[in-house]
N, C-alpha and C positions, 0 to 999 in steps of 0.2 A: 579226745586230744589231751595228752598228759600236761599237767601244770609244771612249770619250771620250778625246780627246788631252789632253796636259797643258796645252795652250794654251787649251782651251775650259772646263776645269773647274779653277779655282784650288783649291789645297789649303787646309785650314783655317789652317795656319800662315802661308801667303802672304797670306791675307785678313786675318788678325790683324796681320801685319806692316805691310800697307798702311794699315790703319786707325790703327795706332799711330804711323806715321811723322811726321805733322804735329806731334805733341807732343814729338818727340825732337830739337828744335832749340834747346836752352837757350843756346847760344853765338851764335845768329844774332840780332843786334839788330833786324833787320827783321821777324822772325817775329811775327805777330799784330798788326802795326802797319799800319793802313790807309793808303792813299795820301793820303786826305784829312787824316789826322792828321799825316802827314809834311809836306804843304804848309802846314798851319796852324802847325806848329812852326817851319818855316823862315820863314814870314812874321812870326811873333812874334819870332824871333831877329834877322832881318835887315831886315824891312820889304820891301815890294814892290820898291822901288828897289834895295836891296841884293841882293835875290834876283835881279833882272834883270841886275845887274852880274856876279854870280857864275855864273848860268846864263842867257846872253843868248838867250832865246827870246821871241817876240812876246807870248805870253800872260802873261808876267811884266812886260813893259815898256809895253804899250799897253792901257789900260783893263783892268787886271788884276782878276780875281776868282777865288775858289776854284773855282767851278763851271766856268768856261771853262778854267782850268788843268787840272782833273781830266779834262775831256773831251779836251784835247789830249794829256796825258800817257798816258792809257789807250790812245790810238791810235798813239803814237810811242815805240817801245821805247828808242831812243837818248836821247831827252830824259828819259824816266823813269829810265834808268840814271844820268844826270847828277844828277838831283834826289835819287835815293837815295844816291849817293856823297856829295853835299853834306850830306845828313842825317847820314850816318855820320861825316863829318868834324866836323860840329857836335857830335855826341854825344861824340866823342873830346876835342874842345876843352873842352867843359863838364866832362867827367870830369877832365881835366888841371888845370883851374882850380878844381876842388873844388866844383862846383855840383851 
């Protein structure tokens, strides 16, 4: 009878650590924030035109909608990174301005 290898049977400690990992990001401002919430917050702060100027992608500049933007951003990692970076910048600016 073969013995289980460490790779096939996770230990209880490893399983508990994996399950607890998502909750251990208190300093990550993106943790728990959906992409939809990010897009909505950016649109509220900058408007579609301002968002298109800051992140020049077609889904923000030509007939923009949250739905089409989410579809594009979920398929395009480089664009999502730009949007997340702009969101973090917006949060820093709001904090700096005391909002």
